[in-house]
C-alpha positions in Angstrom: 0.0 0.0 0.0 3.0 2.1 0.3 3.0 5.7 -0.8 -0.6 5.4 -2.0 -1.9 5.3 1.4 -4.6 7.8 1.9 -4.7 10.8 4.1 -7.8 10.8 6.3 -10.7 10.5 4.0 -12.5 13.8 3.4 -15.3 14.0 5.8 -16.1 10.4 6.2 -15.6 9.1 9.7 -15.0 5.4 10.2 -18.3 3.8 10.6 -18.1 1.8 13.7 -20.5 -0.9 14.3 -24.1 0.1 14.9 -24.7 -2.1 17.9 -24.9 0.5 20.6 -26.4 -0.1 23.9 -27.2 3.5 24.0 -28.8 3.6 20.6 -32.6 3.3 20.7 -33.4 0.1 18.8 -30.4 0.6 16.3 -28.6 -2.6 16.9 -31.7 -4.7 16.7 -32.9 -2.9 13.5 -29.6 -3.3 11.6 -27.7 -6.5 12.4 -23.9 -6.6 12.3 -23.3 -3.1 13.6 -20.0 -3.2 15.6 -19.2 0.5 16.0 -21.1 3.8 15.6 -20.0 7.3 16.4 -22.2 10.4 16.4 -19.3 12.8 17.2 -21.8 14.9 19.1 -19.3 15.5 22.0 -16.3 17.7 21.9 -14.5 15.6 24.6 -15.6 12.0 24.2 -15.7 9.6 21.2 -18.3 7.1 22.5 -19.4 4.0 20.6 -23.2 4.0 20.2 -23.3 0.4 19.1 -22.9 -0.9 22.6 -19.7 -2.9 21.7 -17.5 -0.6 23.8 -15.3 0.4 20.9 -14.6 3.8 22.4 -12.2 6.1 20.5 -9.6 8.7 21.5 -9.3 12.0 19.6 -6.0 13.7 18.9 -5.6 17.3 17.7 -9.2 17.4 16.5 -11.6 20.3 16.8 -15.4 20.2 17.2 -18.3 22.1 15.7 -21.9 22.0 16.8 -23.3 22.2 13.3 -22.4 18.9 11.7 -24.6 16.8 9.4 -26.6 15.6 12.4 -25.7 17.4 15.6 -22.0 18.0 16.2 -19.0 16.8 14.1 -15.3 16.5 14.6 -12.9 18.8 12.7 -9.7 17.4 11.3 -6.7 19.6 10.3 -5.2 17.5 7.5 -1.8 17.1 9.1 -2.0 15.4 12.5 -5.7 15.0 13.6 -7.2 11.6 14.0 -9.4 9.4 16.1 -7.9 6.1 17.3 -10.1 3.1 18.2 -8.1 0.3 19.9 -8.4 -3.2 18.3 -11.1 -5.6 19.7 -12.6 -8.9 18.7 -15.6 -7.1 17.2 -13.3 -5.3 14.8 -11.9 -8.5 13.3 -13.2 -9.0 9.8 -12.5 -11.8 7.3 -15.3 -12.2 4.8 -17.2 -8.9 4.9 -17.6 -5.4 6.3 -19.1 -2.0 5.8 -17.6 1.3 6.8 -19.5 4.6 6.2 -19.5 8.2 7.3 -20.6 11.8 6.3 -17.6 13.9 5.2 -17.3 17.7 4.5 -13.9 18.4 3.0 -12.3 21.9 3.3 -10.0 23.5 0.9 -8.6 22.1 -2.4 -8.5 18.3 -2.5 -6.0 18.1 -5.4 -4.6 14.6 -5.8 -3.6 13.8 -2.2 -5.0 10.7 -0.4 -7.3 11.7 2.5 -8.3 8.9 4.8 -11.8 8.9 6.3 -11.6 5.5 8.0 -8.8 2.9 8.0 -8.3 -0.4 9.8 -4.6 -0.8 10.0 -2.4 -3.9 10.0 1.4 -4.3 10.2 2.9 -2.9 7.1 -0.4 -1.9 5.5 -4.2 -1.8 5.9 -7.1 -4.2 6.1 -9.4 -1.7 4.5 -9.6 2.0 4.0 -12.2 4.5 3.0 -10.9 7.7 1.4 -12.4 11.1 0.6 -9.7 11.7 -2.1 -7.0 9.7 -3.9 -4.2 10.2 -6.4 -6.9 10.1 -9.1 -8.7 13.0 -7.4 -11.6 10.7 -6.7 -13.0 9.1 -3.5 -11.8 5.5 -3.1 -12.4 2.3 -1.2 -9.6 -0.2 -0.6 -9.6 -3.7 0.8 -6.7 -6.1 1.1 -7.9 -9.4 -0.2 -5.4 -12.2 0.1 -2.2 -10.2 -0.2 -3.4 -7.7 -2.8 -5.0 -4.3 -2.3 -8.2 -4.0 -4.4 -9.5 -0.5 -5.0 -12.9 0.8 -6.2 -13.1 4.5 -7.1 -15.9 7.1 -7.1 -17.0 8.8 -10.3 -16.1 12.4 -9.5 -14.1 14.4 -7.0 -16.0 15.5 -3.8 -16.9 19.1 -3.5 -15.3 21.2 -0.8 -17.6 22.7 1.9 -20.4 20.2 1.1 -21.6 17.2 3.0 -21.3 13.9 1.2 -22.0 10.4 2.5 -19.4 7.7 1.6 -19.6 4.0 2.2 -17.4 1.0 1.4 -18.5 -2.6 1.4 -16.8 -6.0 0.9 -18.7 -9.3 0.8 -16.0 -11.8 0.1 -16.2 -11.3 -3.7 -16.1 -7.6 -4.5 -15.2 -4.2 -3.1 -17.8 -1.5 -3.7 -17.9 2.3 -3.1 -21.2 4.2 -2.6 -21.6 8.0 -2.8 -24.8 9.4 -1.2 -26.3 5.9 -1.2 -25.6 5.3 -4.9 -23.2 2.5 -6.0 -20.4 4.2 -8.0 -17.9 1.4 -8.6 -17.4 -2.3 -8.1 -14.0 -4.1 -8.2 -14.1 -7.9 -8.1 -12.0 -9.3 -5.3 -12.7 -12.9 -4.2 -11.0 -14.0 -1.0 -10.6 -13.1 2.6 -9.2 -10.2 4.6 -5.9 -10.5 6.5 -6.0 -10.7 10.3 -5.0 -7.6 12.3 -4.7 -6.4 15.8 -3.9 -2.8 14.8 -6.3 0.0 15.6 -9.1 1.5 13.6 -8.6 5.2 12.8 -10.7 8.0 11.5 -9.3 11.1 9.7 -5.8 9.7 9.1 -3.5 6.6 9.4 -0.1 5.8 10.7 0.8 3.7 7.7 1.2 6.4 5.1 0.3 9.5 7.1 -2.6 10.3 4.8 -4.8 12.8 6.7 -8.2 14.3 6.1 -9.0 17.9 6.3 -12.5 18.9 7.1 -15.5 17.6 9.1 -16.5 14.0 9.7 -19.9 13.0 11.2 -21.9 9.9 11.9 -19.5 7.0 11.2 -20.6 3.4 11.3 -18.8 0.0 10.9 -20.5 -3.3 10.3 -19.2 -6.9 10.2 -21.1 -7.5 7.0 -21.7 -5.9 3.6 -24.8 -3.7 3.7 -27.2 -3.4 0.8 -27.8 -0.1 -1.1 -31.1 0.3 0.7 -29.5 -0.2 4.1 -26.9 2.3 3.3 -29.6 4.8 2.3 -31.4 4.1 5.5 -28.2 4.9 7.5 -27.4 8.1 5.7 -31.0 9.3 6.5 -30.8 8.2 10.2 -28.5 10.0 12.7 -26.4 7.7 14.8 -28.2 7.2 18.1 -31.6 7.2 16.4 -33.8 4.2 15.5 -34.0 3.7 11.7 -37.1 4.9 10.1 -39.6 2.0 9.8 -40.2 0.6 6.4 -43.2 1.9 4.5 -46.5 0.1 5.1 -47.5 -1.7 1.9 -49.9 -4.3 3.4 -53.6 -3.8 2.5 -56.4 -4.5 5.0 -58.5 -7.7 4.6 -61.7 -7.3 2.6 -64.9 -6.5 4.6 -66.8 -9.7 5.3 -70.5 -10.5 5.4 -71.7 -7.6 3.3 -75.5 -7.4 3.3 -78.1 -4.9 2.1 -81.2 -4.0 4.2 -83.9 -1.4 4.4 -84.1 -1.4 0.6 -86.3 1.5 -0.5 -87.0 3.2 -3.7 -84.0 5.6 -3.4 -81.8 4.3 -0.7 -80.2 1.1 0.8 -78.5 0.4 4.1 -75.2 -1.7 3.8 -73.6 -3.4 6.8 -70.5 -5.7 7.0 -68.0 -7.3 9.4 -64.9 -5.3 10.2 -61.6 -5.7 8.3 -58.2 -6.2 9.9 -54.9 -4.6 9.1 -51.3 -4.8 10.4 -51.4 -1.1 11.4 -55.1 -0.6 11.8 -58.1 0.1 9.5 -58.7 3.8 9.0 -62.1 3.6 7.3 -64.2 2.1 4.5 -65.0 3.2 0.9 -68.6 2.9 -0.4 -69.1 2.1 -4.1 -72.0 2.2 -6.5 -71.4 0.4 -9.8 -67.7 0.6 -9.3 -67.5 4.3 -8.5 -66.8 5.5 -4.9 -69.8 7.5 -3.6 -68.9 7.8 0.1 -66.9 6.6 3.0 -67.6 5.4 6.6 -65.5 4.9 9.7 -68.1 2.4 11.1 -69.3 -1.0 9.7 -72.5 0.3 8.1 -73.5 3.0 5.6 -76.6 4.3 3.8 -76.3 4.6 0.0 -78.8 7.2 -1.2 -79.7 9.0 -4.4 -80.8 5.7 -6.1 -83.6 5.3 -8.7 -86.6 3.1 -8.0 -86.9 -0.3 -9.6 -83.2 -0.3 -10.6 -80.5 -2.9 -10.0 -77.1 -1.7 -8.6 -73.8 -3.4 -7.7 -72.9 -1.9 -4.3 -69.5 -2.4 -2.8 -67.3 -1.7 0.3 -63.5 -1.8 0.7 -61.2 -1.1 3.6 -58.3 1.4 3.7 -55.5 2.0 6.2 -53.6 5.1 7.1 -51.0 4.5 4.4 -53.7 4.5 1.7 -53.6 0.7 1.1 -57.0 -0.5 0.0 -58.4 -4.0 0.2 -60.4 -5.8 -2.4 -64.0 -4.7 -2.4 -66.8 -6.8 -1.2 -69.9 -6.4 -3.4 -73.6 -7.2 -3.4 -76.3 -6.8 -6.1 -79.4 -4.8 -4.9 -82.7 -3.9 -6.8 -84.5 -0.9 -5.3 -88.2 -1.0 -4.5 -90.8 -0.6 -7.3 -91.8 2.9 -8.3 -95.0 4.3 -6.7 -98.3 4.1 -8.8 -100.2 7.2 -10.0 -103.2 8.5 -12.1 -101.2 8.7 -15.3 -100.2 5.1 -15.1 -103.9 4.1 -14.6 -104.8 5.4 -18.0 -101.6 4.6 -19.8 -101.1 1.0 -18.6 -104.2 -0.7 -20.2 -103.8 0.5 -23.7 -100.4 2.2 -24.0 -99.7 5.7 -25.1 -102.1 5.7 -28.1 -105.0 5.0 -25.7 -103.9 7.8 -23.5 -103.8 10.2 -26.5 -107.3 9.2 -27.6 -108.6 9.6 -24.1 -107.4 13.2 -23.8 -108.6 14.1 -27.3 -112.0 12.7 -26.4 -112.2 15.2 -23.5 -112.3 18.1 -25.9 -115.9 19.5 -26.4 -116.5 20.5 -30.0 -118.8 20.0 -32.9 -122.6 20.4 -33.2 -124.7 21.2 -30.1 -125.8 17.5 -30.0 -122.1 16.3 -30.1 -121.1 18.8 -27.4 -123.9 17.7 -25.1 -123.0 14.0 -25.6 -119.2 14.6 -25.0 -119.9 16.3 -21.8 -122.2 13.6 -20.5 -119.8 10.8 -21.5 -116.9 12.5 -19.7 -119.0 12.9 -16.6 -119.8 9.2 -16.6 -116.2 8.2 -17.1 -114.4 10.4 -14.5 -117.2 11.5 -12.2 -116.9 15.3 -12.9 -119.7 17.5 -11.5 -118.7 20.8 -13.2 -118.0 22.0 -16.7 -115.8 25.0 -17.7 -116.2 26.1 -21.2 -113.6 27.9 -23.3 -115.1 29.4 -26.5 -112.1 31.0 -28.1 -108.8 29.5 -29.1 -105.9 29.9 -31.5 -106.4 33.6 -32.2 -110.2 33.2 -33.0 -111.9 36.6 -33.7 -114.0 38.0 -30.9 -117.2 37.9 -33.0 -116.7 34.2 -33.6 -116.1 33.5 -29.9 -119.2 35.3 -29.0 -121.2 33.4 -31.5 -119.9 30.1 -30.1 -120.8 31.2 -26.5 -124.4 32.2 -27.5 -124.9 29.0 -29.5 -123.8 26.9 -26.5 -126.0 28.8 -24.1 -129.0 28.5 -26.4 -128.7 24.9 -27.6 -126.6 22.9 -25.1 -126.8 24.5 -21.7 -130.6 24.0 -21.3 -130.2 20.3 -22.0 -127.3 20.0 -19.5 -129.4 21.6 -16.8 -131.9 18.8 -17.2 -129.1 16.1 -16.7 -129.0 14.8 -13.2 -125.5 14.2 -11.9 
């Protein structure tokens, strides 16, 4: 590894295992965490994983405004954090190291070490904010050979970037802000070492990092991209965000319709179940949602009489997951009867038209008299109202009609007994 050894990786503290006794639920949520450092203290480098891998800072500064809480400041010449060797820091077939880094000044082409696990005459692994290619780099010694994976572009000064290195026994990988940037095939195992783990520099090639490092973690296994993304979004010492809820509730059971009227129906059903709880139910008419309910019953209104509908109910949880809908076919009550249907039903619309035309009184005095009498017999009327003018008829013609009716028809009607 000789002169290539990196100066403390720009802004990426060695990720010590995440198995902290002081971390709320972190160790249980992410297996394999062996060291984790929040760097929230100016005086102590505590291991939040619970494995006791406490570090000692040398020539470092501290700022309160790190990526999450405080961060350690490294001068690029003599600052580092040393974590003594322990059994939990012995890796052979896999590891992950990650940290947030914020380089300062020009990076140039100098190696800058973020996290390095040293060994006699070299390193077991190292994560670097910069390299002789002016790119971030991840190195692992596999067998007797250093294998390197590089990032795709140089880190920007005065900006926070998350770096992660993984090795799974077959390849070395480097991630930048949760995205895989490079993979170098490297099958084999890592060398044994009882040398310390350091952040911000190393004693092998004196490659020091200049800038800020925050929230470093180290695992005894290779994390997936999604696990790395979870870490970069979760401060050390906090429980990881729970995975999104994608499980839908069960479908409502026992759906029945009751109180079926001409325009409304009452639906009732058995409650659904869900892993996080049912938030409510959607009500559907012929496939379209027409309402909602937080109880296990609902009234569907606005229906037409004597009409068949497919009514449905589904369940929804707080995440918006919806169950399959339970459905039932319902025919509303018959429409109410009326006078118009009495005349239309026996003979259809033609009979209705003939009937209303027959009510009109016109023709000779004899015809007028007979029409009025026939109408009285059919509908039981006891009065007659005459209109003697229509369609713009001249006044003289209207008066003649009135006088003729009064002289020739009315006397006969007065004789008719109702």
